[in-house]
N, C-alpha and C positions, 0 to 999 in steps of 0.2 A: 529344532524341536517343534516349533509352531508350524512350520512348513510340513513336517512329517505328520502332525495331527490333522492338518487340512487334507493331506493326501488320503488319509483314512486307511492306509495299508495295515496299520496296527492299531490296536485299541489304546485308550488312554492308559490303562493299567500296564500294558506291555511297554509303552513308551516311558512311563514313570519308572518302571523297573530297569529299562535299558539305560536311561539317562540319570537315574538315581535322583529324581525330582518328583514331588508329590503330583498326583494327577490333577488336582485343582489348579496348581500353578501352570501346568501345561495348557489346561483349558483357558485359563486367564490370558496367557500369552497368545494362544490361538485366536481368541476373541479380539484382542488388541490388534493383532496382525490383520484380521479381516476388516476391522473398523478403519485402520490406517491405510489399507490397500486402496480403498476407494479414493482417498485423497491423493495417492500416488499415481494410481492408474485410471482414475475416474476423470471426470471433466476438468479441464484446465480452469483455474480460478479466473473469474470474469474480471477484467480490468474495469475500473470505474470510467464511465464515459467522461470525455473531456467537457468542461463547461462551455456553453455556447458563448461566443463573444459578440457583443452588440457593437458593431463598428460605428454606427451613428452616435451612440452614447459616448464612445471614446473620442470621436472627432469633436463632439460638442464640449467635452471636458477639456480637450486640448485648446480649442478656441477660447474657452473661458479663462484658462490659465494664461494663455498668451495675452489676452486683454488685460488681465490683472498685472502681469509683468510689465507690459507697455505703460500702463497707467502709473505703477509705482516707479518705474525707471524715469518717466517724465517728471513726476512729482519730486523725486529725490534729486533729480538733475537740476530742477529749478531752485531747490533749496540749497544746492551746493553740497549735498551729502554724498554724492557718488564719487568714487576715486577718479573717474575720468573727468569730472567737472572741476576738480581741483588743479588741474594742470594749467 
């Protein structure tokens, strides 16, 4: 019905009589179809750009965590709290 209303071959009154639906309902469906068609046939939704990755910051964080792990491993090893130190 909405497609027939868009085609314009028949008036709203003729369509409402043919399909036994009120003319206002056909107009409402027609308007909804026209609004929704832009989403279907219009531009594709734009994907969000991927965030930029700061490799230098990531390398710095890896280095920082490595130093912390080495320090804690040494401290726990000296205190005899590591499983490998108990052997």
